[in-house]
N, C-alpha and C positions, 0 to 999 in steps of 0.2 A: 564524509559521513556515509555510512552504508545504509542500505534500504531498511535494515532492522533498527537503525538508530533514529530514523525519522518518526516523529509522532504527529498525528493529525487530530484535529478537533472534529471527531466524527459526528457530533451533535449538530454541527454546522455544514455537514455534507449536503451538496445539491445532488441527491441520488438520481434524479432524472438526467442531469447532465453527465453524471458518472456512467450511467447505463448507456446513453447515446455514444459517448466516447469509446467505451469498451466494445460495444456492438460493432462500430465502424472498424476499429482496429483488429478485433479478434476475427473478423471475417477473413482477413488476409492470412492469419495464422491457421485458421481452420483448414484452408485449402492445403497448407503444407502438411498438416497432420495426416492427411490421406496418402501422402507420399513418403512416409517414414520408412527408412531402410536399415537404420542402425541405432545403437544406443547413443552414439554421439549426437545424432539428429534429435533424439528425444531430449537429451540434455540441453541442446541449443534452443529447442522450442520451449522447454520449461523456463529457461532464462528469459526468453522473449516474453513469455506470459507474465513473469514477475515484473519485468521492466515495463510492460504495458500497463499493468495494474498500478504500479508505482507512479508512472507518468499521469495516469488518470487521476489519482489521488492528489498529486501535485497541482494539477489544474483546478481542482474544484474545492480543495479544503485548505483552510488556513492551518499553518503549522503551530505547534506548541512552541512558545518562545521561552527559553530559560533566561531568567533575569540574573543579574549579578548577585542578587539577594536571595536567590532560590535556596531552599533547604535541601541539600543533597542527601541528607540523612532521613528525610521524611519519606515514608514508604506508603504504599497503598494499604498495607496491613495496619499501620498506625491510623490511617484515615478511617478505615472501617471500624476499628475499635473505638475511635473517638465518636463516631456516629451512634454507637450502641448505647 
């Protein structure tokens, strides 16, 4: 499952824990940003940032679980129209 496929229940995020986790981890990446010499290094740091944010989300948030009975055809658009 790619990072884009993961879904988190953001209403249940522990934002304080998320902030602490990111602050600790990003301080290491920040040091590397000052020493960038090439586009390849920029790409590597960008991937590390995405990975760091994903790991922080994995630590603090429950994931949306698809049940066997989930309606794959139900979209956000349908849900919005239903609420109107």
